[in-house]
SESERO-889291 format. One record per residue (C-alpha): x negated, y negated, z. Coordinates in steps of 0.25 Angstrom, whole numbers. Layout:
N
+-------+-------+-------+
!     u !     v !     w !
+-------+-------+-------+
!     X !     Y !     Z !
...
+-------+-------+-------+
This chain:
393
+-------+-------+-------+
!     u !     v !     w !
+-------+-------+-------+
!  -165 !    10 !  -237 !
!  -172 !    23 !  -238 !
!  -158 !    30 !  -239 !
!  -154 !    20 !  -250 !
!  -167 !    24 !  -258 !
!  -165 !    39 !  -256 !
!  -150 !    37 !  -261 !
!  -154 !    29 !  -273 !
!  -165 !    38 !  -277 !
!  -157 !    51 !  -275 !
!  -145 !    46 !  -283 !
!  -152 !    39 !  -294 !
!  -166 !    45 !  -295 !
!  -163 !    52 !  -308 !
!  -157 !    40 !  -315 !
!  -169 !    32 !  -310 !
!  -179 !    42 !  -315 !
!  -172 !    43 !  -328 !
!  -173 !    28 !  -330 !
!  -188 !    28 !  -327 !
!  -192 !    40 !  -335 !
!  -184 !    35 !  -347 !
!  -191 !    21 !  -347 !
!  -205 !    27 !  -343 !
!  -205 !    40 !  -351 !
!  -213 !    46 !  -339 !
!  -206 !    55 !  -329 !
!  -218 !    55 !  -319 !
!  -219 !    40 !  -320 !
!  -204 !    38 !  -318 !
!  -204 !    46 !  -305 !
!  -216 !    39 !  -299 !
!  -210 !    26 !  -302 !
!  -197 !    29 !  -296 !
!  -205 !    35 !  -283 !
!  -212 !    21 !  -283 !
!  -199 !    14 !  -283 !
!  -193 !    22 !  -272 !
!  -206 !    20 !  -263 !
!  -205 !     5 !  -266 !
!  -190 !     5 !  -262 !
!  -194 !    11 !  -249 !
!  -203 !    -1 !  -245 !
!  -196 !   -13 !  -252 !
!  -181 !   -11 !  -251 !
!  -181 !   -14 !  -236 !
!  -168 !   -17 !  -230 !
!  -161 !   -21 !  -242 !
!  -159 !   -12 !  -254 !
!  -159 !   -18 !  -269 !
!  -146 !   -20 !  -275 !
!  -149 !    -9 !  -285 !
!  -158 !     1 !  -279 !
!  -159 !    10 !  -291 !
!  -163 !    -2 !  -300 !
!  -173 !    -6 !  -290 !
!  -179 !     7 !  -290 !
!  -180 !     8 !  -305 !
!  -186 !    -6 !  -306 !
!  -196 !    -3 !  -296 !
!  -199 !    11 !  -303 !
!  -201 !     4 !  -316 !
!  -211 !    -6 !  -311 !
!  -218 !     5 !  -304 !
!  -219 !    13 !  -317 !
!  -225 !     1 !  -324 !
!  -235 !    -1 !  -313 !
!  -239 !    14 !  -314 !
!  -241 !    13 !  -329 !
!  -249 !     1 !  -328 !
!  -258 !     7 !  -318 !
!  -260 !    20 !  -326 !
!  -270 !    22 !  -336 !
!  -260 !    25 !  -347 !
!  -251 !    14 !  -341 !
!  -253 !     4 !  -353 !
!  -250 !    15 !  -363 !
!  -238 !    19 !  -356 !
!  -232 !     5 !  -354 !
!  -234 !     3 !  -369 !
!  -227 !    16 !  -372 !
!  -215 !    11 !  -363 !
!  -215 !    -2 !  -371 !
!  -213 !     6 !  -384 !
!  -201 !    14 !  -379 !
!  -187 !     8 !  -381 !
!  -182 !    12 !  -367 !
!  -194 !     7 !  -360 !
!  -193 !    -7 !  -366 !
!  -184 !   -12 !  -355 !
!  -189 !    -7 !  -341 !
!  -179 !   -16 !  -334 !
!  -171 !   -11 !  -322 !
!  -158 !   -11 !  -330 !
!  -164 !    -2 !  -341 !
!  -169 !     7 !  -330 !
!  -156 !     8 !  -323 !
!  -149 !    11 !  -336 !
!  -158 !    22 !  -341 !
!  -157 !    28 !  -327 !
!  -143 !    32 !  -329 !
!  -149 !    43 !  -339 !
!  -150 !    54 !  -329 !
!  -146 !    63 !  -340 !
!  -158 !    60 !  -348 !
!  -167 !    63 !  -337 !
!  -160 !    77 !  -336 !
!  -163 !    80 !  -351 !
!  -177 !    75 !  -349 !
!  -180 !    85 !  -338 !
!  -173 !    96 !  -346 !
!  -181 !    93 !  -359 !
!  -184 !   106 !  -367 !
!  -198 !   102 !  -368 !
!  -200 !   105 !  -353 !
!  -201 !   119 !  -348 !
!  -188 !   124 !  -341 !
!  -194 !   125 !  -327 !
!  -199 !   110 !  -329 !
!  -185 !   106 !  -333 !
!  -179 !   112 !  -321 !
!  -189 !   106 !  -311 !
!  -189 !    92 !  -318 !
!  -174 !    91 !  -318 !
!  -173 !    95 !  -303 !
!  -183 !    84 !  -300 !
!  -180 !    73 !  -309 !
!  -165 !    74 !  -309 !
!  -161 !    81 !  -297 !
!  -172 !    74 !  -288 !
!  -178 !    87 !  -282 !
!  -193 !    86 !  -278 !
!  -203 !    96 !  -284 !
!  -204 !   103 !  -270 !
!  -189 !   105 !  -271 !
!  -189 !   110 !  -285 !
!  -201 !   119 !  -282 !
!  -194 !   126 !  -270 !
!  -181 !   128 !  -279 !
!  -188 !   135 !  -289 !
!  -198 !   142 !  -280 !
!  -211 !   136 !  -286 !
!  -222 !   128 !  -280 !
!  -220 !   113 !  -278 !
!  -233 !   110 !  -285 !
!  -229 !   119 !  -297 !
!  -216 !   112 !  -298 !
!  -222 !    99 !  -297 !
!  -232 !   102 !  -309 !
!  -220 !   107 !  -317 !
!  -213 !    94 !  -315 !
!  -225 !    85 !  -318 !
!  -228 !    93 !  -331 !
!  -213 !    91 !  -335 !
!  -213 !    76 !  -333 !
!  -226 !    74 !  -340 !
!  -221 !    82 !  -352 !
!  -209 !    73 !  -353 !
!  -218 !    61 !  -353 !
!  -228 !    67 !  -362 !
!  -218 !    73 !  -372 !
!  -210 !    60 !  -372 !
!  -197 !    66 !  -368 !
!  -187 !    55 !  -368 !
!  -177 !    53 !  -356 !
!  -165 !    55 !  -365 !
!  -152 !    63 !  -367 !
!  -155 !    71 !  -380 !
!  -148 !    67 !  -393 !
!  -134 !    73 !  -395 !
!  -140 !    83 !  -405 !
!  -149 !    88 !  -394 !
!  -140 !    87 !  -382 !
!  -134 !   101 !  -382 !
!  -147 !   108 !  -382 !
!  -153 !    99 !  -372 !
!  -141 !    99 !  -363 !
!  -141 !   114 !  -363 !
!  -156 !   113 !  -358 !
!  -152 !   104 !  -347 !
!  -141 !   112 !  -342 !
!  -149 !   124 !  -343 !
!  -159 !   118 !  -333 !
!  -148 !   114 !  -323 !
!  -143 !   128 !  -324 !
!  -156 !   134 !  -321 !
!  -158 !   125 !  -309 !
!  -144 !   130 !  -304 !
!  -147 !   145 !  -307 !
!  -160 !   144 !  -299 !
!  -152 !   140 !  -287 !
!  -141 !   149 !  -290 !
!  -150 !   162 !  -291 !
!  -158 !   158 !  -279 !
!  -146 !   154 !  -270 !
!  -153 !   140 !  -269 !
!  -143 !   128 !  -268 !
!  -152 !   117 !  -272 !
!  -154 !   121 !  -286 !
!  -140 !   124 !  -288 !
!  -136 !   110 !  -282 !
!  -146 !   102 !  -291 !
!  -141 !   110 !  -303 !
!  -127 !   107 !  -301 !
!  -130 !    92 !  -298 !
!  -138 !    91 !  -311 !
!  -127 !    98 !  -319 !
!  -117 !    88 !  -313 !
!  -126 !    77 !  -317 !
!  -127 !    82 !  -331 !
!  -112 !    84 !  -333 !
!  -109 !    70 !  -327 !
!  -119 !    64 !  -337 !
!  -114 !    72 !  -349 !
!   -99 !    74 !  -346 !
!   -96 !    79 !  -360 !
!  -106 !    91 !  -360 !
!   -97 !   103 !  -356 !
!  -109 !   112 !  -353 !
!  -115 !   102 !  -343 !
!  -101 !   103 !  -336 !
!  -101 !   118 !  -338 !
!  -115 !   120 !  -331 !
!  -110 !   112 !  -319 !
!   -97 !   121 !  -318 !
!  -106 !   133 !  -319 !
!  -116 !   129 !  -308 !
!  -104 !   125 !  -299 !
!   -97 !   138 !  -301 !
!  -110 !   146 !  -298 !
!  -114 !   138 !  -286 !
!  -100 !   139 !  -280 !
!  -103 !   154 !  -278 !
!  -117 !   152 !  -272 !
!  -113 !   154 !  -257 !
!  -107 !   168 !  -261 !
!  -118 !   173 !  -270 !
!  -126 !   179 !  -259 !
!  -123 !   187 !  -247 !
!  -128 !   184 !  -233 !
!  -141 !   192 !  -235 !
!  -144 !   185 !  -248 !
!  -138 !   197 !  -256 !
!  -131 !   194 !  -270 !
!  -116 !   194 !  -270 !
!  -110 !   197 !  -283 !
!   -99 !   187 !  -288 !
!   -88 !   197 !  -286 !
!   -92 !   200 !  -272 !
!   -94 !   185 !  -268 !
!   -85 !   179 !  -257 !
!   -77 !   169 !  -265 !
!   -74 !   161 !  -252 !
!   -89 !   156 !  -252 !
!   -88 !   151 !  -266 !
!   -87 !   135 !  -267 !
!   -73 !   132 !  -272 !
!   -76 !   117 !  -273 !
!   -88 !   120 !  -283 !
!   -79 !   130 !  -291 !
!   -68 !   120 !  -293 !
!   -78 !   109 !  -297 !
!   -84 !   119 !  -307 !
!   -71 !   123 !  -313 !
!   -68 !   108 !  -315 !
!   -81 !   105 !  -322 !
!   -79 !   118 !  -331 !
!   -66 !   113 !  -335 !
!   -71 !    99 !  -339 !
!   -82 !   107 !  -347 !
!   -73 !   116 !  -354 !
!   -63 !   104 !  -357 !
!   -74 !    98 !  -366 !
!   -72 !   110 !  -376 !
!   -87 !   114 !  -378 !
!   -89 !   127 !  -370 !
!  -104 !   131 !  -368 !
!  -112 !   141 !  -359 !
!  -111 !   134 !  -346 !
!   -96 !   132 !  -347 !
!   -94 !   147 !  -351 !
!  -102 !   151 !  -339 !
!   -95 !   141 !  -330 !
!   -81 !   147 !  -335 !
!   -86 !   161 !  -331 !
!   -91 !   157 !  -318 !
!   -77 !   150 !  -315 !
!   -70 !   163 !  -319 !
!   -78 !   170 !  -308 !
!   -72 !   160 !  -298 !
!   -57 !   165 !  -300 !
!   -51 !   175 !  -290 !
!   -50 !   185 !  -301 !
!   -62 !   187 !  -311 !
!   -58 !   187 !  -325 !
!   -69 !   195 !  -331 !
!   -62 !   195 !  -345 !
!   -63 !   180 !  -346 !
!   -77 !   180 !  -340 !
!   -81 !   190 !  -351 !
!   -75 !   182 !  -362 !
!   -83 !   169 !  -357 !
!   -96 !   177 !  -356 !
!   -93 !   181 !  -370 !
!   -92 !   167 !  -374 !
!  -104 !   163 !  -367 !
!  -112 !   174 !  -374 !
!  -108 !   168 !  -387 !
!  -112 !   154 !  -384 !
!  -124 !   157 !  -375 !
!  -129 !   171 !  -378 !
!  -139 !   177 !  -369 !
!  -141 !   191 !  -363 !
!  -137 !   186 !  -349 !
!  -124 !   181 !  -354 !
!  -122 !   194 !  -361 !
!  -124 !   201 !  -348 !
!  -114 !   193 !  -341 !
!  -104 !   195 !  -352 !
!  -107 !   210 !  -351 !
!  -104 !   210 !  -336 !
!   -91 !   202 !  -338 !
!   -87 !   212 !  -349 !
!   -89 !   223 !  -339 !
!   -81 !   217 !  -329 !
!   -70 !   213 !  -339 !
!   -69 !   227 !  -345 !
!   -78 !   239 !  -341 !
!   -92 !   241 !  -336 !
!   -95 !   249 !  -349 !
!   -92 !   238 !  -358 !
!  -101 !   228 !  -350 !
!  -112 !   238 !  -349 !
!  -112 !   240 !  -364 !
!  -113 !   225 !  -366 !
!  -125 !   224 !  -355 !
!  -132 !   235 !  -362 !
!  -132 !   228 !  -375 !
!  -139 !   215 !  -369 !
!  -154 !   214 !  -371 !
!  -164 !   205 !  -365 !
!  -160 !   207 !  -350 !
!  -168 !   219 !  -346 !
!  -176 !   211 !  -336 !
!  -163 !   204 !  -331 !
!  -159 !   211 !  -318 !
!  -144 !   207 !  -320 !
!  -143 !   214 !  -333 !
!  -148 !   227 !  -326 !
!  -139 !   224 !  -314 !
!  -126 !   222 !  -323 !
!  -129 !   235 !  -330 !
!  -131 !   242 !  -316 !
!  -118 !   237 !  -311 !
!  -110 !   242 !  -323 !
!  -117 !   255 !  -323 !
!  -113 !   256 !  -308 !
!   -99 !   253 !  -312 !
!   -99 !   264 !  -322 !
!  -104 !   274 !  -312 !
!  -118 !   276 !  -319 !
!  -125 !   275 !  -306 !
!  -139 !   279 !  -310 !
!  -140 !   269 !  -322 !
!  -134 !   258 !  -313 !
!  -145 !   261 !  -302 !
!  -156 !   260 !  -313 !
!  -150 !   247 !  -318 !
!  -149 !   241 !  -303 !
!  -164 !   245 !  -301 !
!  -168 !   238 !  -313 !
!  -160 !   226 !  -309 !
!  -166 !   226 !  -295 !
!  -180 !   227 !  -301 !
!  -178 !   214 !  -310 !
!  -170 !   206 !  -300 !
!  -178 !   194 !  -295 !
!  -170 !   190 !  -283 !
!  -170 !   197 !  -270 !
!  -155 !   196 !  -269 !
!  -153 !   202 !  -282 !
!  -162 !   214 !  -279 !
!  -154 !   216 !  -266 !
!  -141 !   216 !  -273 !
!  -146 !   226 !  -283 !
!  -152 !   235 !  -273 !
!  -139 !   236 !  -266 !
!  -132 !   240 !  -279 !
!  -142 !   251 !  -280 !
!  -139 !   256 !  -266 !
!  -124 !   256 !  -269 !
!  -127 !   265 !  -281 !
!  -133 !   275 !  -271 !
+-------+-------+-------+
């Protein structure tokens, strides 16, 4: 029976939590009520499971929430407020189960722009992905108590600000979806840059969930394709000593061919919708890198398109590097030197250093490599850059 409860909780937690938050309007109360229901299931299911375990848990959680409100000092006021809300008039099981399908609403609530970015990431991982505060804290290298306080503040802000558990209206959807996808990609990037598998896996799972719930949104599909393509190279990105291995030097036999095939299929579905966006363009660039011969002219052109739809200094840097590979180091260096705002970004200095090295300007290259080494945050990047400096000597 414990196995059944674990399976139902793991598979339907987000649906049940969405149902309870939608009805109760209180993140913490919904979580506590669901935990009460699970505890009750452990002691009352006995040898025979209910016909509909999820409905049983929702009914029990509903009753627990009502009992908690009645016992609390503000219980009467809260119960009165629930009676005034249209979605809370019917707290029957059928209503709860129907609302529980709105996992997408839960994702948008966790990623609401009123919350700080770090809170959005943590809340999404806990509420939607089901990770514990301890797991999230370890993932992002912060103390568990700090992370727990961050989660509590976010949940109370949702309650106190009256943030509704709804998918935004059509005219707000593009901007809000962009924010949701950005949170998912931030989670993935955390795992990708630190070579940790758990954040990457969770981000890909969340991305696939969003894409499945919003199948006509090409950028959701584009993000899934992009993450799969990056993830496919994870095993080859670092050497046996943890040193960085550049894309052109990676052992392609260690790339995950199954992920690449899946990613290309997802990207094709996204592009077929005819609304290209930043994630689709980045995925298309990543897909070109998987081909036996790198088409730098095509990659340069795609970066040019990306620079038009999503201009940023980092995109401009990537475009400049692609131009250098497609044409000459001089042309790429000229573009890099026009970019502003990246003086403290180690990859800007590293890219300049590489082009200066290829042009034979060793003293200038060494100076740029040293600056990149000073700014690099990871030990692997610093080792790589130190090796480049030694090679110049």
